[in-house]
ZAMARKOL-494221 format. One line per field, with one value per residue (C-alpha): residue number from 1; x, z, y. Coordinates in Angstrom, 3 decimals. Last residue first. Layout:
N
fipa	[NUM|...]
east	[X|...]
up	[Z|...]
north	[Y|...]
This chain:
314
fipa	[314|313|312|311|310|309|308|307|306|305|304|303|302|301|300|299|298|297|296|295|294|293|292|291|290|289|288|287|286|285|284|283|282|281|280|279|278|277|276|275|274|273|272|271|270|269|268|267|266|265|264|263|262|261|260|259|258|257|256|255|254|253|252|251|250|249|248|247|246|245|244|243|242|241|240|239|238|237|236|235|234|233|232|231|230|229|228|227|226|225|224|223|222|221|220|219|218|217|216|215|214|213|212|211|210|209|208|207|206|205|204|203|202|201|200|199|198|197|196|195|194|193|192|191|190|189|188|187|186|185|184|183|182|181|180|179|178|177|176|175|174|173|172|171|170|169|168|167|166|165|164|163|162|161|160|159|158|157|156|155|154|153|152|151|150|149|148|147|146|145|144|143|142|141|140|139|138|137|136|135|134|133|132|131|130|129|128|127|126|125|124|123|122|121|120|119|118|117|116|115|114|113|112|111|110|109|108|107|106|105|104|103|102|101|100|99|98|97|96|95|94|93|92|91|90|89|88|87|86|85|84|83|82|81|80|79|78|77|76|75|74|73|72|71|70|69|68|67|66|65|64|63|62|61|60|59|58|57|56|55|54|53|52|51|50|49|48|47|46|45|44|43|42|41|40|39|38|37|36|35|34|33|32|31|30|29|28|27|26|25|24|23|22|21|20|19|18|17|16|15|14|13|12|11|10|9|8|7|6|5|4|3|2|1]
east	[17.986|16.028|18.887|18.996|22.086|21.621|24.689|22.728|19.101|17.100|13.297|10.677|10.590|9.908|6.509|4.328|6.429|5.586|6.142|4.792|3.655|1.179|1.019|0.981|2.782|2.925|5.158|5.218|6.384|7.940|8.211|6.494|3.434|1.732|-1.277|-1.214|2.518|2.360|2.398|1.082|2.016|-0.256|-0.214|-2.712|-3.310|-5.930|-8.608|-7.238|-5.295|-1.832|-3.104|0.031|1.174|4.331|4.356|6.963|6.004|4.662|8.028|9.571|12.549|16.342|17.794|21.067|23.559|27.149|26.344|23.017|19.894|17.963|19.744|18.143|19.465|17.195|18.979|17.115|17.843|19.090|22.445|22.900|20.864|21.229|18.793|19.665|22.601|25.350|27.503|30.170|32.509|34.660|35.870|33.842|34.938|31.244|31.143|34.603|37.916|40.072|37.542|36.215|37.166|39.767|42.139|42.266|40.666|36.963|34.143|31.856|33.653|33.068|29.316|29.205|31.163|28.842|25.781|27.246|28.032|24.508|22.855|21.189|17.642|17.922|14.663|11.992|8.902|8.989|9.612|12.667|13.781|10.887|9.879|13.527|14.347|17.028|20.219|22.310|21.305|22.567|25.856|26.383|25.972|28.891|31.074|30.471|31.070|34.478|37.082|34.852|34.197|31.982|32.922|31.417|27.980|26.741|23.953|20.667|18.801|20.325|19.056|15.484|13.634|10.691|12.563|11.845|13.789|16.220|13.297|11.633|14.657|15.559|12.050|11.837|10.031|8.489|10.503|10.184|10.632|11.492|10.472|14.106|13.737|16.442|14.709|11.552|12.923|15.799|13.513|11.062|13.833|14.931|11.343|10.614|13.665|12.505|8.984|10.463|12.234|9.389|6.777|8.915|9.658|6.017|5.101|7.792|6.357|7.840|9.842|13.579|15.957|16.697|18.355|21.449|19.339|19.226|15.522|14.301|12.047|15.040|17.084|14.192|13.885|17.604|17.647|14.491|15.256|16.513|13.988|11.121|11.978|11.300|9.356|9.014|6.629|6.739|4.508|4.269|1.465|2.709|1.331|0.290|0.684|-0.278|0.844|-1.667|-1.401|-3.285|-1.800|-3.606|-2.503|-2.925|-4.427|-8.142|-9.366|-12.295|-12.922|-12.328|-8.586|-6.000|-2.446|-1.719|-0.945|-1.078|1.669|1.950|-0.088|0.503|-1.726|-0.766|-3.535|-2.729|-4.240|-4.347|-3.925|-5.248|-6.178|-4.702|-5.807|-2.835|-1.103|2.042|3.850|7.600|10.313|8.262|11.103|9.350|8.657|12.134|13.873|11.773|10.031|6.785|6.669|6.968|4.995|2.315|2.032|1.500|-1.150|-2.976|-3.028|-4.594|-7.658|-8.146|-5.959|-3.598|-3.748|-2.001|-0.897|1.412|0.578|2.097|1.539|0.000]
up	[-6.021|-8.025|-8.328|-4.562|-3.666|-0.585|1.691|4.577|4.311|6.563|6.468|7.581|4.230|2.469|4.165|4.092|3.288|1.190|1.188|-0.693|-0.212|-1.659|-1.102|-2.881|-1.920|-3.795|-2.747|-5.001|-3.783|-6.242|-5.683|-8.992|-9.667|-11.699|-9.631|-6.534|-6.086|-6.675|-2.984|-2.825|-0.200|-0.522|0.789|-0.447|0.331|-1.823|0.853|2.850|6.102|4.559|1.838|2.469|3.135|4.903|5.920|7.090|8.580|11.831|12.377|12.367|10.135|10.008|7.161|6.873|4.313|4.680|3.791|2.029|4.169|4.354|7.516|9.286|12.709|14.399|16.368|18.938|19.113|22.453|21.078|19.641|20.779|20.785|22.080|23.066|22.334|24.757|24.321|26.873|26.034|23.747|26.692|29.876|31.388|31.808|28.074|26.554|28.116|27.541|25.796|22.257|19.524|16.922|18.061|21.659|23.238|23.517|23.259|22.175|18.835|18.450|18.950|16.512|13.854|14.202|13.816|10.737|9.210|9.869|8.026|10.019|10.610|12.799|14.670|15.739|17.338|20.549|18.758|20.049|16.663|14.202|14.235|14.569|11.322|11.565|9.878|13.056|13.916|10.565|10.765|14.288|13.023|10.696|13.442|15.768|12.947|12.038|13.781|14.264|10.540|7.920|4.252|3.299|2.886|1.574|3.795|2.119|4.702|3.540|0.033|1.302|0.197|-1.832|-5.077|-4.545|-6.714|-4.049|-1.595|-3.669|-4.029|-0.377|0.684|-1.543|-4.854|-5.144|-6.474|-8.851|-12.014|-11.294|-8.275|-7.211|-3.648|-1.400|1.894|2.123|-0.649|1.466|4.398|2.066|0.608|4.042|5.116|1.932|2.606|6.164|4.968|2.456|5.150|7.665|5.133|3.959|7.492|8.448|5.594|6.587|10.041|13.530|12.801|12.035|14.543|16.125|12.949|14.477|17.362|16.262|17.121|14.644|12.972|12.491|10.947|8.668|7.430|6.770|4.698|2.771|2.018|-1.563|-2.123|-1.405|-4.574|-4.325|-6.599|-5.702|-6.872|-4.628|-5.425|-5.482|-6.055|-5.432|-2.642|-3.785|-1.168|-2.728|-1.244|-1.815|-1.203|0.814|1.298|3.615|3.278|6.358|6.851|6.604|8.310|10.720|12.084|15.615|15.459|17.246|15.939|13.824|14.340|11.268|9.210|6.972|6.752|5.816|5.103|3.741|2.557|2.277|-0.667|-0.251|-3.089|-4.278|-1.465|1.429|4.309|6.525|7.028|9.090|10.460|10.409|12.901|14.855|15.289|13.268|10.433|10.098|10.743|8.373|10.411|9.897|6.246|6.610|9.798|8.542|5.311|7.397|9.557|6.683|4.797|7.810|7.631|3.865|2.415|3.542|1.505|2.356|0.246|2.422|0.785|1.500|-1.089|0.000]
north	[64.944|62.371|59.854|59.351|57.343|55.189|55.129|56.627|57.710|60.007|59.858|62.378|64.218|60.908|60.867|57.737|54.688|51.644|47.893|44.883|41.296|38.817|35.075|31.747|28.536|25.259|22.362|19.353|15.968|13.558|9.834|9.116|6.979|9.724|10.805|8.613|9.139|12.920|13.829|17.387|19.967|22.990|26.547|29.103|32.742|34.467|33.958|36.879|36.849|37.285|39.570|41.597|45.134|46.282|49.929|52.436|55.832|54.359|52.679|56.131|56.602|56.565|54.512|52.630|51.357|50.176|46.559|45.989|45.975|42.698|41.547|44.476|45.543|48.085|50.789|52.866|56.591|57.963|59.034|55.540|52.547|48.771|46.178|42.646|40.404|39.490|42.591|43.516|40.623|42.775|44.796|44.478|47.782|48.635|49.461|49.574|48.638|51.702|53.878|53.699|51.256|50.326|53.064|51.940|48.925|49.669|47.149|49.979|50.011|46.283|46.619|49.534|47.640|44.655|46.886|48.576|45.166|43.938|46.782|49.534|50.778|53.862|53.845|56.324|54.767|56.821|60.106|61.985|63.265|63.411|67.080|68.108|66.329|63.604|64.845|65.020|61.455|60.157|62.040|60.720|57.160|57.859|59.350|56.412|53.910|55.341|53.150|50.122|49.796|51.416|51.667|55.010|56.474|59.795|61.056|61.973|64.046|67.346|66.583|66.521|63.353|64.602|63.837|60.136|57.685|56.430|56.307|53.585|51.322|51.777|50.745|47.688|47.220|43.755|40.863|37.880|39.992|43.616|45.672|45.872|44.589|46.036|46.789|44.706|42.479|41.174|40.394|38.640|36.490|35.316|34.664|32.706|30.523|29.855|29.057|26.606|24.610|24.779|23.680|20.803|19.685|19.987|17.663|15.191|14.936|15.174|18.310|18.133|19.688|16.334|15.118|13.568|12.301|8.687|8.599|5.996|8.599|10.867|8.101|7.151|10.732|11.076|7.925|8.889|12.540|12.145|9.349|11.731|13.680|17.397|19.751|23.431|26.135|29.216|32.166|35.922|38.423|41.946|44.084|47.574|50.303|53.624|56.934|59.698|63.431|66.010|69.462|71.867|75.474|77.594|81.055|80.476|83.608|83.711|87.195|88.442|87.906|85.726|85.661|82.593|78.877|76.598|78.207|75.161|71.979|68.330|65.342|61.926|59.604|55.926|54.100|50.340|47.891|44.564|42.199|44.161|41.933|42.731|46.115|45.620|48.691|48.082|47.186|44.689|42.222|39.513|41.916|43.401|40.099|37.979|35.304|37.212|36.191|32.444|31.965|34.340|32.375|29.259|30.870|32.538|29.274|27.603|29.826|29.538|26.811|24.079|20.889|17.656|14.733|12.695|9.354|5.989|3.275|0.000]
């Protein structure tokens, strides 16, 4: 009697599995961006700004402020995963796990869950990269750095030229970013400096001290290079958010409430299926099908500071 692992996940369960895949991306899982679920096609976000709002009091009503309303459109892109695997390639490993050898103790209890977990992890990695660096071309949605690099509304003074960052210059470079943050944004509770991994590593090492390659004699709490055991980082009172999707030597300062990730993650368009083809064509192939939508957008370019991201519109 042939074994069959045909399993279909749609509707309610699809949302859960898609959520596991997408929300495992660093920026999403860490709460570094505002998530907008149930966007089936697109969502129009209205931005509103005024000027000269407060005036001297007078007896008569006088409309003395301009109100500017603009639209920013968040349009998640439809994406999919189509993957075919041969059960034979996993057979030895699967039996060993089932027999309790321990060498594969990280595998889930079922082959289906293993497939879902493996692909979900790959989707999460790709989603994290696209959130920041997605090109908007085939197989990708347009990322935040890609969009801001084409936006003439980003003030030139808030576009900081980048350099190769290491422990000897990271303090000065982060200082340039903080200095460029608009007064209206600095001090906001949800303000972050989103940094690439190499900038974060350089900052941690700099705070470890030891002369020219760092700050102070023995770094934070005189602990040297052992001072950091994970956890939150901050610079000049501004929280740092480490994004594995950001390219080396790039960063962005923005409020979380000004950055948006949209998906149909809870809608009926999500679909996850694992199909054993044995009953259909006699093969040992397993097909994995995953469908979801994802996209990013920001509200006000004027409230963002970029580092190492060349703006072609300025």
